[in-house]
TIKE-652050 format. One line per 10 residues: their letters; for each residue x, y, z of C-alpha. Coordinates in nm, 4 decimals. Layout:
# TIKE-652050
a> X:Y:Z | ...
//
This chain:
# TIKE-652050
miyafillfa> -0.0013:0.0062:-0.0014 | 0.2839:0.2315:0.0783 | 0.4490:0.1596:-0.2417 | 0.1513:0.2521:-0.4312 | 0.1361:0.5966:-0.2632 | 0.5010:0.6525:-0.3327 | 0.4492:0.5456:-0.6999 | 0.1670:0.7800:-0.7203 | 0.3710:1.0920:-0.5818 | 0.6515:0.9893:-0.8142
ggmtlggaws> 0.4159:0.9757:-1.1104 | 0.2658:1.3256:-1.0137 | 0.6259:1.4638:-0.9945 | 0.7186:1.3217:-1.3189 | 0.4243:1.4758:-1.4940 | 0.4887:1.8027:-1.3552 | 0.8330:1.7691:-1.4961 | 0.7046:1.6859:-1.8383 | 0.4762:1.9617:-1.8123 | 0.7762:2.1897:-1.7278
ffrskkpwwa> 0.9723:2.0535:-2.0041 | 0.7034:2.1313:-2.2705 | 0.6730:2.4832:-2.1464 | 1.0419:2.5388:-2.1563 | 1.0749:2.4126:-2.4980 | 1.2893:2.1020:-2.4255 | 1.3496:1.8457:-2.6922 | 1.0106:1.6496:-2.7821 | 1.1751:1.3229:-2.6911 | 1.2507:1.4095:-2.3453
tlgllvlglv> 0.9117:1.5460:-2.2773 | 0.7472:1.2521:-2.4142 | 0.9884:1.0306:-2.2036 | 0.8835:1.2040:-1.8946 | 0.5200:1.1960:-1.9936 | 0.5373:0.8037:-2.0595 | 0.7307:0.7315:-1.7287 | 0.4768:0.9524:-1.5299 | 0.1728:0.7694:-1.6795 | 0.3320:0.4184:-1.6159
figvsfwrlr> 0.4082:0.5198:-1.2493 | 0.0534:0.6296:-1.1973 | -0.0785:0.3399:-1.3620 | 0.1065:0.0935:-1.1794 | 0.0100:0.2743:-0.8489 | -0.3611:0.2699:-0.9409 | -0.3307:-0.1307:-1.0239 | -0.1469:-0.1824:-0.7029 | -0.4156:0.0177:-0.4971 | -0.6941:-0.1866:-0.6692
tg> -0.5317:-0.5255:-0.6123 | -0.4444:-0.4540:-0.2486
//
């Protein structure tokens, strides 16, 4: 359960980093990489919360 909340926090931070990269016109591949990583973190966190 704790692991899921840590992943949720990490996913939110990573999505915030992707938004920051997008706004500061960083390379598209870096922005996309952070976005995908953040979504994976959040997806795994929801999966862990639902399975208990």
